[in-house]
C-alpha positions as CSV (number, residue, x, y, z in Angstrom):
1,M,-16.0,-4.6,2.9
2,R,-13.9,-7.0,0.9
3,C,-15.3,-8.7,-2.1
4,A,-14.5,-12.3,-3.1
5,T,-15.2,-11.8,-6.7
6,T,-14.8,-8.9,-9.2
7,G,-18.5,-8.8,-9.7
8,C,-19.8,-8.4,-6.2
9,S,-21.0,-5.2,-4.5
10,D,-20.6,-3.9,-0.9
11,A,-23.6,-1.5,-1.1
12,P,-27.1,-1.7,-2.5
13,Q,-27.4,-0.2,-6.0
14,D,-30.3,-0.1,-8.5
15,S,-30.4,-2.8,-11.1
16,A,-29.7,-0.4,-14.0
17,M,-26.4,0.7,-12.4
18,N,-25.4,-2.9,-11.7
19,L,-26.1,-3.8,-15.4
20,A,-24.0,-0.8,-16.5
21,Q,-21.2,-1.8,-14.2
22,R,-21.3,-5.4,-15.4
23,A,-21.3,-4.3,-19.0
24,S,-18.3,-2.0,-18.5
25,R,-16.5,-4.7,-16.6
26,F,-17.0,-7.2,-19.4
27,L,-15.9,-4.7,-22.1
28,S,-12.8,-3.9,-20.1
29,R,-11.5,-7.4,-20.9
30,H,-11.2,-6.3,-24.5
31,T,-10.0,-2.7,-24.1
32,D,-6.6,-1.2,-23.3
33,R,-4.9,-4.6,-23.5
34,R,-1.2,-4.6,-23.2
35,L,0.0,-8.2,-23.7
36,L,3.2,-9.4,-22.3
37,P,4.6,-12.6,-24.0
38,L,5.5,-15.3,-21.5
39,R,8.5,-17.0,-23.0
40,G,10.5,-18.2,-20.0
41,E,12.1,-21.6,-19.5
42,V,10.1,-22.3,-16.3
43,G,6.9,-21.2,-14.7
44,V,6.6,-18.3,-12.2
45,V,4.5,-17.9,-9.1
46,S,4.0,-14.5,-7.4
47,F,2.4,-14.2,-3.9
48,S,0.6,-10.9,-3.2
49,F,-1.2,-9.5,-0.2
50,D,-4.0,-7.0,-0.6
51,D,-4.4,-4.1,1.9
52,A,-1.1,-5.2,3.6
53,P,-2.7,-6.3,7.0
54,M,-0.2,-6.4,9.8
55,S,-0.4,-10.2,9.9
56,A,0.6,-10.4,6.2
57,C,3.4,-8.0,6.7
58,M,4.7,-10.0,9.7
59,A,3.7,-13.6,9.5
60,G,3.2,-13.7,5.7
61,A,6.6,-12.1,5.0
62,A,8.3,-14.4,7.5
63,V,6.9,-17.4,5.7
64,L,8.3,-16.2,2.4
65,E,11.6,-15.3,3.8
66,R,12.0,-18.7,5.4
67,H,11.7,-20.1,1.8
68,G,14.2,-17.5,0.5
69,V,11.6,-15.7,-1.6
70,R,9.7,-12.4,-1.4
71,G,6.2,-11.1,-2.0
72,T,4.2,-8.1,-3.2
73,F,2.2,-6.1,-0.7
74,Y,-0.5,-3.8,-2.3
75,V,-0.7,-0.8,0.1
76,A,-3.4,1.8,0.6
77,G,-1.7,4.6,2.5
78,G,-5.0,5.7,4.1
79,L,-5.2,2.4,6.0
80,T,-1.8,2.9,7.7
81,D,-2.1,2.4,11.5
82,G,-5.8,1.7,11.1
83,V,-8.1,-1.2,11.2
84,E,-9.8,-2.8,8.1
85,E,-12.5,-5.4,8.5
86,G,-11.5,-5.8,12.2
87,L,-7.9,-6.4,11.3
88,A,-4.9,-4.3,12.3
89,C,-3.3,-2.7,9.2
90,H,0.4,-2.0,8.5
91,S,2.5,0.7,10.0
92,E,5.1,2.8,8.2
93,A,7.8,1.1,10.2
94,V,6.7,-2.3,9.1
95,L,6.4,-1.2,5.4
96,R,9.9,0.2,5.6
97,R,11.1,-3.2,6.9
98,L,9.4,-5.0,4.0
99,V,11.3,-2.7,1.5
100,A,14.6,-3.3,3.3
101,E,14.1,-7.0,3.2
102,G,13.5,-7.0,-0.6
103,H,9.7,-7.3,-0.7
104,Q,7.7,-5.1,-3.1
105,L,5.2,-2.5,-2.2
106,G,2.5,-1.8,-4.8
107,C,-0.4,0.7,-5.1
108,H,-3.9,-0.1,-3.9
109,S,-5.3,3.5,-4.1
110,F,-4.9,5.7,-1.1
111,S,-8.3,5.4,0.5
112,H,-9.0,1.8,-0.5
113,V,-11.9,2.7,-2.7
114,H,-13.6,1.2,-5.7
115,V,-11.7,3.0,-8.5
116,D,-14.2,1.7,-11.0
117,R,-17.0,3.7,-9.2
118,I,-15.4,7.2,-8.9
119,P,-14.8,9.9,-11.5
120,A,-11.5,10.0,-13.4
121,A,-10.4,13.1,-11.5
122,S,-10.9,11.3,-8.2
123,R,-9.0,8.3,-9.4
124,R,-6.0,10.6,-10.3
125,E,-6.2,12.1,-6.8
126,E,-6.2,8.7,-5.2
127,F,-3.2,7.6,-7.3
128,D,-1.3,10.8,-6.6
129,R,-1.8,10.6,-2.9
130,N,-0.7,7.0,-2.7
131,A,2.3,7.7,-4.9
132,A,3.4,10.4,-2.5
133,F,3.0,8.0,0.4
134,L,4.9,5.2,-1.3
135,G,7.6,7.5,-2.6
136,G,8.2,8.6,0.9
137,L,9.0,5.0,1.8
138,G,11.5,4.7,-1.0
139,V,9.4,3.0,-3.6
140,D,10.5,3.6,-7.2
141,L,7.4,5.2,-8.7
142,R,8.7,4.7,-12.3
143,T,7.9,0.9,-12.0
144,L,4.9,1.0,-9.7
145,D,2.5,-1.9,-9.9
146,F,-1.2,-1.6,-8.9
147,A,-4.0,-3.8,-7.7
148,Y,-7.7,-2.8,-8.2
149,P,-9.3,-2.6,-4.7
150,F,-12.1,-5.2,-4.4
151,G,-11.0,-6.4,-7.9
152,G,-13.1,-3.5,-9.3
153,V,-12.0,-2.9,-12.9
154,N,-14.1,-1.3,-15.7
155,V,-13.3,0.5,-19.0
156,G,-12.5,3.9,-17.4
157,A,-10.5,2.5,-14.5
158,K,-8.5,0.2,-16.7
159,H,-7.7,3.0,-19.2
160,D,-6.5,5.4,-16.4
161,C,-4.4,2.6,-14.8
162,A,-2.9,1.7,-18.1
163,L,-1.6,5.3,-18.4
164,R,-0.2,5.2,-14.9
165,F,1.1,1.8,-13.8
166,R,3.5,-0.8,-15.1
167,S,0.9,-3.4,-14.3
168,S,-2.6,-3.5,-12.8
169,R,-3.9,-6.6,-11.1
170,A,-7.5,-7.7,-10.8
171,T,-8.7,-10.8,-8.9
172,G,-9.6,-14.3,-10.1
173,G,-9.2,-15.8,-13.5
174,G,-6.4,-18.2,-13.0
175,T,-3.0,-18.9,-14.6
176,H,-1.5,-16.8,-17.4
177,V,-0.2,-19.0,-20.3
178,G,1.4,-17.6,-23.4
179,T,0.6,-13.9,-22.7
180,A,-0.6,-11.8,-19.8
181,D,-2.6,-8.5,-20.1
182,L,-0.5,-6.2,-17.9
183,N,-3.5,-3.9,-17.4
184,A,-5.7,-6.6,-15.9
185,L,-3.5,-9.4,-14.5
186,R,-5.5,-12.4,-13.3
187,T,-4.9,-14.2,-10.0
188,H,-5.7,-17.3,-8.0
189,R,-7.6,-16.2,-4.9
190,F,-5.8,-18.0,-2.0
191,Y,-8.7,-17.7,0.4
192,R,-10.0,-20.1,3.0
193,S,-13.4,-19.8,1.2
194,Q,-11.9,-21.0,-2.1
195,P,-14.3,-19.0,-4.3
196,D,-12.6,-19.8,-7.5
197,G,-13.7,-23.5,-7.5
198,V,-10.3,-24.4,-8.9
199,S,-7.6,-25.5,-6.5
200,Y,-4.2,-23.9,-6.1
201,E,-2.6,-27.2,-6.9
202,E,-4.3,-27.4,-10.3
203,R,-3.4,-23.9,-11.3
204,L,0.2,-24.4,-10.1
205,A,0.4,-27.5,-12.3
206,V,-0.6,-25.5,-15.3
207,A,2.0,-22.8,-14.5
208,A,4.7,-25.4,-14.2
209,A,3.8,-27.6,-17.2
210,Q,3.1,-24.7,-19.6
211,R,5.7,-22.3,-18.2
212,G,3.1,-19.8,-17.3
213,W,2.6,-17.2,-14.6
214,L,0.4,-17.7,-11.5
215,V,-0.3,-14.7,-9.4
216,V,-1.7,-15.6,-6.0
217,N,-3.6,-13.0,-3.9
218,T,-4.8,-13.1,-0.3
219,H,-5.2,-10.8,2.7
220,E,-4.4,-11.6,6.3
221,V,-2.1,-14.5,7.3
222,Q,-3.1,-15.8,10.8
223,P,-4.5,-18.9,12.5
224,D,-8.0,-17.5,12.6
225,A,-7.9,-16.0,9.1
226,G,-11.3,-15.0,7.7
227,A,-12.8,-16.0,4.4
228,F,-10.4,-13.9,2.4
229,G,-7.2,-14.7,4.2
230,C,-5.1,-17.8,4.9
231,T,-3.0,-19.4,7.6
232,A,0.8,-19.3,7.7
233,E,0.9,-23.1,7.4
234,D,-1.2,-23.0,4.2
235,L,0.9,-20.2,2.8
236,S,4.1,-22.1,3.6
237,R,2.8,-25.2,1.9
238,A,1.8,-23.2,-1.2
239,V,5.3,-21.6,-1.5
240,G,7.0,-25.0,-1.0
241,L,4.8,-26.7,-3.7
242,A,5.7,-23.9,-6.1
243,L,9.4,-24.4,-5.5
244,E,9.2,-28.2,-5.7
245,A,7.4,-27.8,-9.0
246,G,10.4,-26.0,-10.4
247,C,8.8,-22.6,-10.6
248,L,10.5,-19.4,-9.8
249,V,8.8,-17.5,-6.9
250,L,9.1,-13.8,-7.6
251,T,7.4,-10.6,-6.7
252,V,5.0,-9.2,-9.3
253,G,7.7,-6.6,-10.2
254,G,10.4,-9.3,-10.3
255,A,8.2,-11.5,-12.5
256,L,7.8,-8.6,-14.9
257,D,11.5,-8.1,-15.1
258,H,12.0,-11.8,-15.6
259,W,9.4,-12.1,-18.4
260,M,10.6,-9.0,-20.2
261,G,14.2,-10.2,-20.0
262,A,13.2,-13.7,-21.2
263,G,11.6,-12.2,-24.2
264,R,14.7,-10.5,-25.5
């Protein structure tokens, strides 16, 4: 089950465990921080798609391409040719097309599991399996970016991801201004349900005015998108607004290259 916030749960757990998880999640904000200075001349917006549903790979990618930009698709290899939350997932052929067209594939664990709830050895196995899958598609594993499934980040998961990935993305939290913690990148949830309580337009305005970085995350892109997806029309409008505001629209990896180059 997908979660709209980093603090939600998809299975009943005793209150002590929930308290421990919340404490570890809170502490993770202050541990293993790797701050990237944001010193560019303009703001940057990155559009990302969790789970890489088929609709995102097709309709979502087509929207971005019509605007002349590309996106980041966080892939769990174990979902390939499957169904997640009633939605058709990506195929290897579609992922190869995304790579060929200049989009970015990132890691989302192999089995699409809460990496904050499994032992470190299991996390490493998940990462190894997905790396093998993505490497087979031509992804450069030296610059692999990650997104925590379900936004689940805690002290242990953040530490392990910090050792493994160029960046690790959570969910929610808004626009980065001044610096960004590469081990817990924040996002704007571009969902029909709008759980953040802050509009995309407001966060885009901050990115443009303060030369910050806004990472957008969503799931499926289709007319009857569920609570955690969006329509192609809404996505197209969001991309158009970012370009009109003078922001660069880059993949997560492209944005990192941009910010690192701007800091020289």
